[in-house]
N, C-alpha and C positions, 0 to 999 in steps of 0.2 A: 701780761694779757699772752704776750707773743709766747712766753715756754707754755703755757697753758695748750696755744696753737699747738706747738711744735707737740706736747706730748699726745695729743687726741687723733694729731696725722698719726703716728708712730702704733697707736693702738688699732689702727686700722690695716694693716698692714697684713696682709692672710699668709698662713703658713705654708711654703713648701710642700707641694704636691710631692708624695713620694715614688708615684708613676710616672712623673715627667721626665720626659728624655729631652735634651736639645742636641744637635747635629752641627756640627760646623766643619768645611773642608777647605782648606787653602792650597795651594801650590807647594811643593816641599821646595823649603831654601838652599838656595846654594851660593855659595862663596865662591867671588874672583877677588884677586888682592897683587897687587904689586910681588915682585919677585921679594921684596927684600923685608916684606910681609910674613908670616910664619903661623898659620890659623895654629897649627899645634900646639905652639909656647903662648897664645893666646889664650884658646881652651884650657891648658895647665892651670895658669895661675889663678882663669876662673873658677875652675876646681877647686882649688886650692882657698879661694874666696868666700864659696859656701861650704869652707868644713872638713875638704879632703886632704889627709897631709900630702908632704911634698914628694914622698917617695911613692905612694898610691894614685896622684894625679902622673908622676911622671910615666909610670908604668901603663894606666890607661890610655893614658894617650897617642901611646905605640900602637896600640888595638887601633884605632878610629880612622876614618878618614873623614877629617874634619871640613873640608868643602863639600861635602854634602850627608853630612851628619847631622839630624834635627837634635837639639841640645835641650834638655828639660833641665832646669833649674829646681833641682829638689833640699828643700831647706833641710838641714841636719836636725833631727829631734824635732820635726816642724808636721814633717810628712812618711808617708809608708808607702812604699813602693815596691813593684818585682817585676820582673818580666813573663808576660804570659804571649800565648801563640794566639793570632786572630788573621784566620782565613789565610795560615802560611807565610803571613808578615811575624814583626818580633813585635807586640804592643807593650803599653806600663801602665797599668792601672797607678793611678797618684789619689792618696787619700789620706784628708787632714788629719792626724792622730789627736786634736782636741775639739775638732768643733763636731757640732752637734747635726741633724742625725748623723748615725753612727752610719748608713748607707751610701752617704754621699760621696761620688768620688768621680774623678775624670779618667777617661779610656784614652792613649793616644796612641797613634801607629801610623808607619808610612806605608801605601803601598802603591802600588803604579804612580811616581808621579805627586803623589795626591797624600797630605797630611789631614 
């Protein structure tokens, strides 16, 4: 009986509305740490954990200020992304590669200290 109720409950779930837009904003993160902790080294390890090669991670960490950068964990072969311009700021649309509908995405950018 319990399994039957669960099946009935899931059949009442409405499909997502393709015209629906959700917005959220939060203050841009900033990192402060004791001098012996190096955010760039932590970022390099995290990038490798998510699939980037050691040499690519080392090269990327040299080009970014990791104390004020919003990091987006994009899992290799699970999401696609690219850089776009959003009102003069760099933005990143993240799209799941295998989830339907294909028009679902998350667009993230930072402007005036707000994500």
